C-alpha positions in Angstrom: 79.9 124.6 98.1 80.6 121.7 100.0 80.9 117.9 99.3 81.8 114.6 100.8 84.5 112.0 100.2 83.0 108.7 99.3 85.1 105.8 99.5 85.3 103.3 96.6 87.8 100.6 96.6 91.3 101.9 97.7 90.4 105.5 96.6 88.1 108.5 97.4 85.6 110.0 95.0 84.2 113.9 95.4 80.5 113.4 95.9 79.8 116.4 93.6 82.1 115.6 90.7 82.6 112.1 91.2 86.3 112.4 90.1 89.1 110.3 91.9 90.9 112.2 94.4 94.8 111.9 94.9 96.0 109.7 97.3 97.1 112.5 99.6 93.9 113.7 100.4 93.4 117.6 100.1 90.7 119.6 102.0 89.2 120.8 98.8 88.3 118.5 95.4 91.2 119.0 93.0 88.7 119.0 90.1 85.6 121.1 91.1 87.2 123.0 94.1 84.4 121.9 96.6 85.5 121.7 100.1 84.9 118.3 102.0 82.9 118.4 104.9 84.0 115.0 106.1 88.0 115.4 105.5 89.0 115.1 109.3 86.8 112.1 110.0 88.4 110.4 106.6 91.9 111.3 107.6 91.4 110.2 111.1 90.1 106.8 109.8 93.1 106.3 107.4 95.6 107.0 109.9 93.9 104.5 112.3 93.7 101.9 109.7 97.4 102.3 109.1 98.3 102.2 112.7 96.2 99.0 113.3 98.2 97.6 110.2 101.3 98.2 111.5 100.6 96.9 114.8 99.4 93.7 113.3 102.6 93.2 111.4 104.8 94.2 114.4 102.8 91.4 116.7 103.2 88.8 114.1 106.9 89.0 113.9 106.9 88.1 117.8 104.0 85.9 118.2 104.0 84.1 114.8 100.6 85.0 113.9 99.8 85.5 110.1 
């Protein structure tokens, strides 16, 4: 069976059992075992957000932006 990851606050929840997932996301729910159909898009977005944050911090050191 498949489920999706739902973002709530800083974490993610399984759409099937509504249990919070660990910070290191896995392809399956650690509680009900369902496979996440949107795991790749979630991981891609998390990577992009982290990269954007790091670039903003890097630029603020040189250009004095906060």
